SENU-187400 format. One record per residue (C-alpha): x, y, z; residue number from 1. Coordinates in steps of 0.5 Angstrom, whole numbers, plus 500, padded with zeros to 3 digits. Each point is the difference from the previous one (the first is absolute). Example, Ala and Ser with C-alpha at 12.3 -4.5 7.8 and 13.67 -1.06 7.14 Angstrom:
% residues 2
+-----+-----+-----+------+
!  px !  py !  pz ! resi !
+-----+-----+-----+------+
! 525 ! 491 ! 516 !    1 !
! 502 ! 507 ! 498 !    2 !
+-----+-----+-----+------+
This chain:
% residues 270
+-----+-----+-----+------+
!  px !  py !  pz ! resi !
+-----+-----+-----+------+
! 620 ! 626 ! 634 !    1 !
! 496 ! 499 ! 507 !    2 !
! 503 ! 497 ! 506 !    3 !
! 494 ! 495 ! 499 !    4 !
! 503 ! 498 ! 494 !    5 !
! 506 ! 496 ! 503 !    6 !
! 496 ! 496 ! 504 !    7 !
! 498 ! 492 ! 498 !    8 !
! 497 ! 497 ! 506 !    9 !
! 494 ! 496 ! 502 !   10 !
! 498 ! 495 ! 494 !   11 !
! 504 ! 504 ! 495 !   12 !
! 506 ! 496 ! 500 !   13 !
! 497 ! 494 ! 499 !   14 !
! 496 ! 502 ! 494 !   15 !
! 506 ! 504 ! 497 !   16 !
! 504 ! 494 ! 500 !   17 !
! 494 ! 495 ! 497 !   18 !
! 497 ! 505 ! 495 !   19 !
! 505 ! 506 ! 499 !   20 !
! 507 ! 496 ! 499 !   21 !
! 498 ! 495 ! 495 !   22 !
! 496 ! 506 ! 496 !   23 !
! 505 ! 505 ! 499 !   24 !
! 506 ! 499 ! 504 !   25 !
! 502 ! 494 ! 498 !   26 !
! 502 ! 502 ! 493 !   27 !
! 504 ! 505 ! 502 !   28 !
! 504 ! 496 ! 506 !   29 !
! 502 ! 496 ! 495 !   30 !
! 503 ! 505 ! 495 !   31 !
! 503 ! 504 ! 506 !   32 !
! 503 ! 493 ! 503 !   33 !
! 503 ! 499 ! 493 !   34 !
! 503 ! 507 ! 500 !   35 !
! 503 ! 499 ! 507 !   36 !
! 503 ! 493 ! 498 !   37 !
! 504 ! 503 ! 494 !   38 !
! 504 ! 505 ! 504 !   39 !
! 502 ! 493 ! 504 !   40 !
! 500 ! 504 ! 507 !   41 !
! 503 ! 496 ! 507 !   42 !
! 494 ! 503 ! 504 !   43 !
! 494 ! 504 ! 499 !   44 !
! 496 ! 505 ! 504 !   45 !
! 492 ! 500 ! 498 !   46 !
! 496 ! 506 ! 503 !   47 !
! 492 ! 499 ! 500 !   48 !
! 500 ! 493 ! 499 !   49 !
! 493 ! 499 ! 502 !   50 !
! 498 ! 493 ! 500 !   51 !
! 506 ! 498 ! 496 !   52 !
! 499 ! 499 ! 493 !   53 !
! 506 ! 503 ! 498 !   54 !
! 504 ! 497 ! 505 !   55 !
! 498 ! 493 ! 498 !   56 !
! 501 ! 501 ! 493 !   57 !
! 507 ! 503 ! 502 !   58 !
! 501 ! 494 ! 504 !   59 !
! 499 ! 495 ! 494 !   60 !
! 504 ! 504 ! 495 !   61 !
! 506 ! 501 ! 505 !   62 !
! 506 ! 496 ! 502 !   63 !
! 500 ! 496 ! 506 !   64 !
! 506 ! 505 ! 503 !   65 !
! 496 ! 506 ! 499 !   66 !
! 497 ! 503 ! 506 !   67 !
! 493 ! 504 ! 500 !   68 !
! 498 ! 504 ! 505 !   69 !
! 492 ! 502 ! 499 !   70 !
! 497 ! 506 ! 504 !   71 !
! 493 ! 503 ! 501 !   72 !
! 497 ! 505 ! 504 !   73 !
! 494 ! 496 ! 501 !   74 !
! 501 ! 494 ! 505 !   75 !
! 493 ! 496 ! 497 !   76 !
! 503 ! 500 ! 493 !   77 !
! 507 ! 497 ! 502 !   78 !
! 496 ! 495 ! 504 !   79 !
! 497 ! 498 ! 494 !   80 !
! 506 ! 500 ! 496 !   81 !
! 504 ! 496 ! 505 !   82 !
! 495 ! 495 ! 500 !   83 !
! 500 ! 500 ! 492 !   84 !
! 507 ! 499 ! 500 !   85 !
! 501 ! 494 ! 504 !   86 !
! 507 ! 498 ! 503 !   87 !
! 506 ! 503 ! 496 !   88 !
! 506 ! 502 ! 504 !   89 !
! 502 ! 505 ! 494 !   90 !
! 494 ! 505 ! 502 !   91 !
! 500 ! 504 ! 506 !   92 !
! 493 ! 504 ! 502 !   93 !
! 500 ! 507 ! 504 !   94 !
! 495 ! 505 ! 501 !   95 !
! 503 ! 507 ! 498 !   96 !
! 498 ! 507 ! 497 !   97 !
! 503 ! 501 ! 493 !   98 !
! 502 ! 507 ! 502 !   99 !
! 504 ! 498 ! 506 !  100 !
! 503 ! 493 ! 499 !  101 !
! 503 ! 497 ! 506 !  102 !
! 507 ! 498 ! 496 !  103 !
! 507 ! 503 ! 499 !  104 !
! 502 ! 503 ! 494 !  105 !
! 502 ! 497 ! 494 !  106 !
! 498 ! 493 ! 502 !  107 !
! 496 ! 497 ! 494 !  108 !
! 502 ! 499 ! 492 !  109 !
! 492 ! 501 ! 499 !  110 !
! 494 ! 504 ! 503 !  111 !
! 494 ! 498 ! 497 !  112 !
! 493 ! 503 ! 501 !  113 !
! 494 ! 497 ! 496 !  114 !
! 494 ! 505 ! 500 !  115 !
! 502 ! 503 ! 507 !  116 !
! 503 ! 507 ! 499 !  117 !
! 493 ! 503 ! 498 !  118 !
! 498 ! 499 ! 507 !  119 !
! 506 ! 504 ! 503 !  120 !
! 498 ! 506 ! 503 !  121 !
! 507 ! 503 ! 498 !  122 !
! 503 ! 497 ! 494 !  123 !
! 506 ! 503 ! 499 !  124 !
! 502 ! 498 ! 507 !  125 !
! 498 ! 493 ! 499 !  126 !
! 505 ! 500 ! 494 !  127 !
! 505 ! 503 ! 504 !  128 !
! 500 ! 494 ! 505 !  129 !
! 500 ! 495 ! 494 !  130 !
! 506 ! 504 ! 497 !  131 !
! 503 ! 500 ! 507 !  132 !
! 500 ! 492 ! 501 !  133 !
! 502 ! 499 ! 493 !  134 !
! 507 ! 498 ! 498 !  135 !
! 504 ! 505 ! 495 !  136 !
! 498 ! 495 ! 495 !  137 !
! 494 ! 498 ! 502 !  138 !
! 493 ! 501 ! 497 !  139 !
! 493 ! 502 ! 502 !  140 !
! 494 ! 498 ! 497 !  141 !
! 493 ! 502 ! 501 !  142 !
! 493 ! 500 ! 496 !  143 !
! 494 ! 504 ! 500 !  144 !
! 494 ! 500 ! 497 !  145 !
! 498 ! 504 ! 493 !  146 !
! 494 ! 504 ! 500 !  147 !
! 493 ! 497 ! 502 !  148 !
! 498 ! 501 ! 492 !  149 !
! 506 ! 495 ! 498 !  150 !
! 497 ! 494 ! 505 !  151 !
! 494 ! 498 ! 498 !  152 !
! 497 ! 496 ! 506 !  153 !
! 501 ! 506 ! 505 !  154 !
! 498 ! 505 ! 495 !  155 !
! 493 ! 497 ! 500 !  156 !
! 500 ! 499 ! 507 !  157 !
! 501 ! 507 ! 501 !  158 !
! 495 ! 502 ! 495 !  159 !
! 494 ! 496 ! 504 !  160 !
! 502 ! 503 ! 506 !  161 !
! 499 ! 507 ! 497 !  162 !
! 493 ! 498 ! 498 !  163 !
! 499 ! 497 ! 507 !  164 !
! 502 ! 506 ! 504 !  165 !
! 500 ! 506 ! 495 !  166 !
! 501 ! 506 ! 505 !  167 !
! 506 ! 497 ! 504 !  168 !
! 503 ! 494 ! 496 !  169 !
! 505 ! 496 ! 503 !  170 !
! 507 ! 502 ! 498 !  171 !
! 505 ! 495 ! 503 !  172 !
! 502 ! 497 ! 493 !  173 !
! 501 ! 506 ! 497 !  174 !
! 503 ! 504 ! 506 !  175 !
! 505 ! 494 ! 502 !  176 !
! 501 ! 494 ! 496 !  177 !
! 499 ! 504 ! 493 !  178 !
! 502 ! 507 ! 502 !  179 !
! 508 ! 499 ! 499 !  180 !
! 501 ! 499 ! 493 !  181 !
! 503 ! 506 ! 496 !  182 !
! 507 ! 498 ! 498 !  183 !
! 503 ! 506 ! 500 !  184 !
! 498 ! 502 ! 507 !  185 !
! 502 ! 493 ! 502 !  186 !
! 507 ! 501 ! 497 !  187 !
! 501 ! 506 ! 503 !  188 !
! 498 ! 498 ! 507 !  189 !
! 505 ! 494 ! 499 !  190 !
! 506 ! 505 ! 498 !  191 !
! 498 ! 504 ! 506 !  192 !
! 502 ! 494 ! 504 !  193 !
! 507 ! 500 ! 498 !  194 !
! 499 ! 495 ! 494 !  195 !
! 504 ! 501 ! 494 !  196 !
! 497 ! 495 ! 495 !  197 !
! 493 ! 499 ! 500 !  198 !
! 496 ! 496 ! 494 !  199 !
! 493 ! 499 ! 500 !  200 !
! 496 ! 495 ! 495 !  201 !
! 493 ! 499 ! 499 !  202 !
! 498 ! 493 ! 501 !  203 !
! 493 ! 497 ! 497 !  204 !
! 497 ! 494 ! 503 !  205 !
! 493 ! 496 ! 501 !  206 !
! 496 ! 500 ! 506 !  207 !
! 496 ! 494 ! 501 !  208 !
! 494 ! 498 ! 505 !  209 !
! 496 ! 494 ! 501 !  210 !
! 494 ! 504 ! 500 !  211 !
! 497 ! 507 ! 500 !  212 !
! 498 ! 499 ! 507 !  213 !
! 507 ! 498 ! 502 !  214 !
! 503 ! 507 ! 497 !  215 !
! 495 ! 504 ! 503 !  216 !
! 501 ! 497 ! 507 !  217 !
! 508 ! 501 ! 499 !  218 !
! 499 ! 507 ! 498 !  219 !
! 494 ! 502 ! 505 !  220 !
! 502 ! 496 ! 506 !  221 !
! 508 ! 498 ! 499 !  222 !
! 503 ! 507 ! 502 !  223 !
! 498 ! 507 ! 503 !  224 !
! 495 ! 501 ! 495 !  225 !
! 495 ! 496 ! 504 !  226 !
! 501 ! 505 ! 506 !  227 !
! 498 ! 506 ! 495 !  228 !
! 494 ! 496 ! 497 !  229 !
! 498 ! 498 ! 508 !  230 !
! 500 ! 507 ! 501 !  231 !
! 495 ! 502 ! 495 !  232 !
! 495 ! 494 ! 500 !  233 !
! 501 ! 497 ! 507 !  234 !
! 498 ! 492 ! 501 !  235 !
! 500 ! 500 ! 492 !  236 !
! 507 ! 498 ! 498 !  237 !
! 497 ! 493 ! 497 !  238 !
! 495 ! 504 ! 496 !  239 !
! 504 ! 505 ! 497 !  240 !
! 505 ! 494 ! 499 !  241 !
! 495 ! 497 ! 496 !  242 !
! 498 ! 506 ! 496 !  243 !
! 507 ! 501 ! 498 !  244 !
! 500 ! 492 ! 498 !  245 !
! 494 ! 502 ! 495 !  246 !
! 504 ! 506 ! 497 !  247 !
! 506 ! 495 ! 499 !  248 !
! 496 ! 495 ! 497 !  249 !
! 496 ! 504 ! 495 !  250 !
! 507 ! 502 ! 497 !  251 !
! 504 ! 494 ! 501 !  252 !
! 495 ! 494 ! 500 !  253 !
! 498 ! 495 ! 504 !  254 !
! 505 ! 494 ! 503 !  255 !
! 507 ! 502 ! 500 !  256 !
! 502 ! 507 ! 498 !  257 !
! 506 ! 503 ! 497 !  258 !
! 502 ! 507 ! 499 !  259 !
! 507 ! 504 ! 498 !  260 !
! 504 ! 503 ! 506 !  261 !
! 506 ! 505 ! 499 !  262 !
! 506 ! 502 ! 505 !  263 !
! 506 ! 503 ! 500 !  264 !
! 507 ! 497 ! 502 !  265 !
! 505 ! 504 ! 503 !  266 !
! 507 ! 498 ! 500 !  267 !
! 505 ! 505 ! 504 !  268 !
! 507 ! 500 ! 502 !  269 !
! 504 ! 504 ! 505 !  270 !
+-----+-----+-----+------+
């Protein structure tokens, strides 16, 4: 991962929320929120909350007396999350680094992180922080994407970009969002951070987009892949997006499209 992989700025957050969230993040937010609710926590810390899709799902599932602290490194993402959540006195928003959480020891019944740990420059350090702020009987839940080959839309996008830039294809998706998928390696990292119990379940869902262009716009303009495309084709981001949309259309058809997505959900206990 590079430093630029963590930067969601400019128009990225709005595109991310409008197109990416319903396409690939919403199904897993519902899955994660259900798992959090089953443990009946009194308070929850969310790391890398992004634009708040999991925060909203948890708020809908958890009782009125459950407190949620939602954090993210990127303030522009949090700003959209705050606007999307609306008034809810159970939810506190805070800009924070997952590797240096500004909270005391053993302060939460649950810590959750949806598709964020792949961006940690030191994952074991991040897991240690999660363990530090967990109560002894608490649970740490996080999710990571499986390999690109198990996620149909992003595989198609990646192949099209390889054809467009054969000498130097953009690798953000392979390197970061889909770069941390090996179950034994994840298990070893979590245990190295001091967790005694680690369970990993692979969960399949279906990704939906209103059109191939919506999906292409999400992938090409709603995350740091946009920076890599612009570096290779200055001023042609929309042209590249439309070429990617054509590739998606060839495989998935016109109109609304859908394809399989796969992720791992990790549950760890101190």
